[in-house]
N, C-alpha and C positions, 0 to 999 in steps of 0.2 A: 504493500500500500504506500510505502514511503518513496518509491522511485519508479521511474519509467522502466518497463520491461517489455522487450520486443522478442518475438520468436526468432529462431535462427533464419537468416535471410538466404533464400535461394538465389543463385546467379540467374539474371534474366535470360541469358542465352541457353542455359541448361534446363531451366524449368520456368518458362514464362508465366504459366498460370499460378504457380506457387509464389513467384515474385510479386504478382499483382495482389495476391492475398496478403502478403507481407506489407505492402504499401497501405492497404486498408487497415491492417492491425496497427500500424504506426499512427495513422490518422486518428483512430479510435483512442489509442493510449494518450495521445496529446490532449485529448478532450476530457480526460478523467479529472474530476474537480480538485482532488488533493494537490495536484501539481502546481496550481496557480492561486489557490484560495488564500494561503497564508499571507501573501504580500498585500492583500486588500482587506484583511479582517479589521473591523473597527475596534476602537477601544471600548472596554466594558463601561457601563454607566458609572459616572463619578460619584453619584450619591449612594450612600450605604443602603438606601431604600430602593435603589434602582434594580430592576430585573431585566434580564435579556430573554426575550420570548421569541422563539423561532416559528415562522410561518412559511410554508413552502408547498410548491406543487410542480409536477412534471415528471418526465421519464427518468431524469437524473436526480430527482429530489431525494431519493433514498441514499444514493452515493454521496450527494452533497451534505446530507445530514450526518452521515458517518464520518466524512472528512472533517466537518466542523467539530464533531465529538472528539476527534483525535487532536485537533489543533487548539480548541478552547481550553483555557486553564481549568483544571479540575476543582480549584478552589474558588472559581467564579460561578455564580448561579447561572444555570442554563436550563431552559425547559421549552416545550413547544410541540408543534404538530406539523407534519408534512404528509402529503398524499402523492403516491406514484401509481404507475400502471400495474395491474395484476402481474405478478411474476417478476417485477423489476426491482424488488428490494434486494440489495446485495447481502451476502453473508456478513455477519458481524466481524469486524476486522480482528485479526489475530493480535494486533498490538493492544487491543482493548479487552482482551480475554479476562473475564472475572470482574469487569466493571459494568455496572448496569447502564443501559441507555438512558440519556436524559431527554432525548427528543423522540416522541412517538412517531413511528412510520406506519401509515395505513395505506391500503391499496384500493383502487377503483378502476372502472372500465375506460378503455380507450380503443377506438376513436369516438365511439358513441357513449355518452355519459350514462351513469346508472345511479341508483339510490345511495350507494356508498360514497360516490363523489359529492352528492348533495349533502349528506351528513357531514362529510369532512369540511365542506365549505361553510356550513352553518356553525360548526364547532370553531372554525377559525375566526369567523366574525364575532362569536361570543368571546374568544380569547382576546381579540383586538379591542373589544369594548372595555376590557379590564385595564388597559394600559393607561398610564399617566405620563406627565412631563418628565419624570425621572427615569422612565423606562426606555429600553431599546427594543424595537421590533426588527429582528434580523430575518430578512425574507430571502428564501432560496427558490429561485424560479428557473424553470427550463422548459423546453418544448414538450408538448403533450399536456401542459397544465390547463389548456383550454377545456379539454374533455374531462380530466380527472377532478377538476375543481369547478363544481357546477352548482349555482344557486339561481334558478330562473327568476326573472322579474315577476312582479305581480300580474296575475292573469295568464301566466304561461306555466303549464304543468311540465313535469319531467318528460312525460310522453310527447308533449308538443316539442320540447327541446330536442329529444332524441330524433324526432321526425325531421326537424330543421337541419340538424347535423347530417343526417343521412342524405337528405336532398342536396345539401351543399357538396358532400363528397361525391355523390353519383353524377352531379351535373357539371363537374369540372371547375368549381370555383377555386381560385388560388388562395394561398394562406392569408394574404392581406384582406381579401374580400370576406373570407370566412370569419376572420377575427373582427372585422368592422361590424358585422351583424351580431356576432356573439357578445361583443362589448356592450351593445345597446339592449340586449335581452337578459342582462345579468345583474345580480346584486353584489357581485364580487369582482368582476373583470373591469377593465378600462379605468383603473385607478381607484376603484371603490374599496378594495381591501386596505389600501394605504389610508384612505379617508377614514375608514373605520378605526384606525389606530389613534385617532384624535391628536393630542398634543405630544405623543411619544416621538422620539427620534426614529426615523425609518431608514434602514440601510438595506438595499437589495443587491444580492450577488446573483448574477444571471449567466446561464449558458445559452448561447444563441443558436437557434436552428432556423433562422429566417434570413432570406436574402436582404442584404444591407444592414443586418444586425440592429434593426430598429427595436429598442426595448419595449415600445408600445405595442409591438406585434407579437413578441415572444410570450407565449401562453396567454395571449390577449391582454397583456399588460396590467395585471391586477394591482401593481404597486406604483405605476407611473401614469401621468396625465395622458389624456386621449385627445388628439387633435381632430379625429374624425367626428362626424355629426350624425344626428338622426336622419338627415337628408341623405348622407352617404349610405347609411344602413338601408334606407328605403330603396335606393338605387340597386343595391345587391338583391333585395327581395324581388324587385321587378325584373332584373336581368336574368335571374335563375328561376323565376316563377315559384318562389318559396311560399308554402302555405303557412299563414299565421292566423291565430284567433283574431276575430274582428276587434276585440277590446285592445289587444296588444298592437295591432296595426294602427288603431286610432291614437294610442299613446306615442308611437313613433311619429305619426303625422303631426301631432300637436307639439312635439318636442319634450314631452313629459319624461322620456327615457334618456335625456341627454346625459352624457358622461362628464366627469370632472375634466376641466381644460388646463393647459399649461400655465395659464395666467392665474390659476387659483393659488393664493398665498399659502395654503396648507402644505404645498410641496416644497417650500423654501428650506425646510429642515431635512429634506430627504436627500439621499445620495444613492448612486447606482454604479456598480462595477461589473463589466463583462469579464468573466474569468476563463471562458473558452469560446472560440468562434470558429465557423467553418474555414475561414482563411488561414487561421493558425494551423489547423489540421492539414490543410492542403500543403502549406509550406513545410510542415514536418515531413510529409510524404515526399515532397519535392527534394528535400535535402538528402534523403536516403537514395532516391533515384539518381541524383547527381553523383553521389559517392560511388554508385555502381557503374559510373561511366556513361550514363545516358544523358542526352540533351533533354531538358525538362521544361515543359511549358504549362503554366497555370492559366487556363482560359479565364475563369471567373468563379467566384463563390456565390454568384447571384443568378445563376441560370434558371429560367423558368420556361414554361410552355408545356405542350402535350408531350408526355414521356417518350412515346415511340418516335415522334418527329425529332425530338432532341437527340435520340439515339441515331437517327439517320444523318443528322448534321455531324455528329462525332464520327460516324462511319466515313463520311466524305473526307473529313480531315485525315483520318487514318489511311484511307486508300491513296490520297494524294501523297502523303509522306512516304508510303511504301513504294510508290512509283517515282520518287525523287522529284515530286512537284510541290509547289506551294511553299509556305514559309517555314515549315517544320522539317528539320533535318534528322533522318534516322541515323543510328538507333536513338529512339526517343520515347518519352512518356508524355502524354497529354492528359492533364488533370482538370477536373472541374467539380464544382459543388452547386448547391442551390436546392430548390424544391420544385420539381415538375408536378404535373397533374395527370390523372387518368380519367378520361370520359368513358364511362361504361357503355358498351354497345348493347342494344336490346337483344335478349335471348330469344331464339326461335323455340317453338313448342317442342318439348322433349329434350332440348339441348342441355347438357350438363353445365352447371355454374362454373365460370372460370375462377381460378385462384391465382392471386399474385398482387403485387403492389407497384409503386412507381419504378423501383429499380429493375424489377423483372420485366416490366413493360418497355423500359428503355432498352434492355438487352434484346427483346424481341425485334424492336426497330433496328437496333445495331446489327443483329445477325442478318436480317432481311436485306439491309443495304450493303453490308460487306460482301455478301455472296461468296463467302469462302476465300476472301482475299488472302493470299499467302503473306505470312510475316506480320499479321495484325491480330492481337489479342485484346480483349476488353473485360472490364469488371465494373459492375455498378452495385452498390449496397448501401442500405441505410445505416448510419452510424449508431443507431440505437439497437441494432441487431434484429429488428423486426420490420420486414417489408410489407406494409399494409397490415393485414390481420393474420398472416401466415407465420410459420415458425422458422422461416429463413430470412436472412438479411438482404439477399439479392441473388445475383447470378453472374456467370462468366460466359464469355464467347471466345471461341478459338477458330483458327482457319478450317478445322475439320468439323465444326459444329453441324453444319447443314448436311454433310455427308453421313455423319453418325446418326443424325435424326432420320434421314431417309432410310438408312439400314434398319431402323427400328419401326418404320412406318409412321413416323410422326409428321404431321402436316403443319408447317409453320403458319401458313395463311389461316387455317382453321383455328389454331390456338390464338392468333391475333384477333380473329373475328369475335371470339368470346372472352377476350382479356384473360387468357389462361397461360400466364408465364410459367407457373408451377407445372402445369400439365405438359409443357414442352421441355423445360430444363431439368425437372426432377428425374425422368427416366434416363437422361443423359449423364446423371451424376454431376451436373454443373450448377446446382444451387450452392450458394454460400451460406453455410449454417454456423452461427456463432452462439445463439442464445442471446438473451438481453445483455447489453454491454454496460448498462448503468450510466450511460451518458447519451447526448443527442445533439449533434451539430449538423444535422441534415444529411443529404445524400452525398456519397463519395463516388466519383467516377474516374476511371483510369483507362486509357488506351495505350497499349504498348506496341511499338512498331520496330521490328528488327530487320 
């Protein structure tokens, strides 16, 4: 827990697929919260009456809580509650063996919220209400917090909120659009958790999983002011034809659900530190690739768009480099991050439901566009270890992917038509399976050209 640990690196020429998996592991390790939390920890409350109360949510919240447990002095009061995704609480650190936890970690559903997430949010609001001017609210926020921390606004039931989330996911809304609407339908998002802390000092430590690292977008910004408006939320409702109860729609239209804004003086005592970002993870992987003798290019940590189409763009870059064309000189690695989207295609009667997420969908588009290009390998995986709702992080593509698929009778086009990345890559043995990584800095993509 105290130091970065990377698996042995395979030489890119000897085992390209293993080398790409190593780059992914490096990116994930760089985003582990312990490595950068110590430098930004606030001072404990100066008043002897002051308490430090931890509030947190997201896929990395459990690991962040454990890191804080290890770093916060044992003689200083510490308590609180964080909520993470089911199965994403890491084992209790060996360094803390025999010491009881001071921060409670609970779990809830992601990406569609459930009653456990509602209970966690209401408990946090109750904790926040106990804070006074001598206290410190130390907030641990990471991606995934939007779903696991759920307190619907008045007039909106949990079932309504679940339906809204599902519609946003199925209709291809990007993370910014999703969170704009979520913030205006919540009692805890869009700065409302921070406002509930009253006169207490609020310090947020965040792990970014969003393009541009906007803290107001990470987990729908429960502890930071929100510049979006009810009008912006209404635009998302109209664009994606989201069903809302009439009473809630009327509240949006009247502005009654407006969120706290950056001009609110309540935020003057608040501070925020990003302790891990997608760009940092990409740069860590790039450093390892350069050390292996590869020309290394980081495209961007903010890439968005339809996953399979982004895969086709990466394929075009890889094909050009393999043929000695374009700006990228082989041998090379092309890296990118960001959060793409998947628009689910309607299923035909009797057609099996597709399985997969953004990373797998990217790899479907990549494989289709590469068409077995010699000398090009690819990997895409979510840094939280879970692609969509499946148990894999993503998938890999090799020059022989299509040939091996044909030998097994797998039809790439049919799998793409039903968004079935797992149905294509699982029989090939090309899924990337890690289990929960206890962090989350969005998607990691690497194209290796030899």
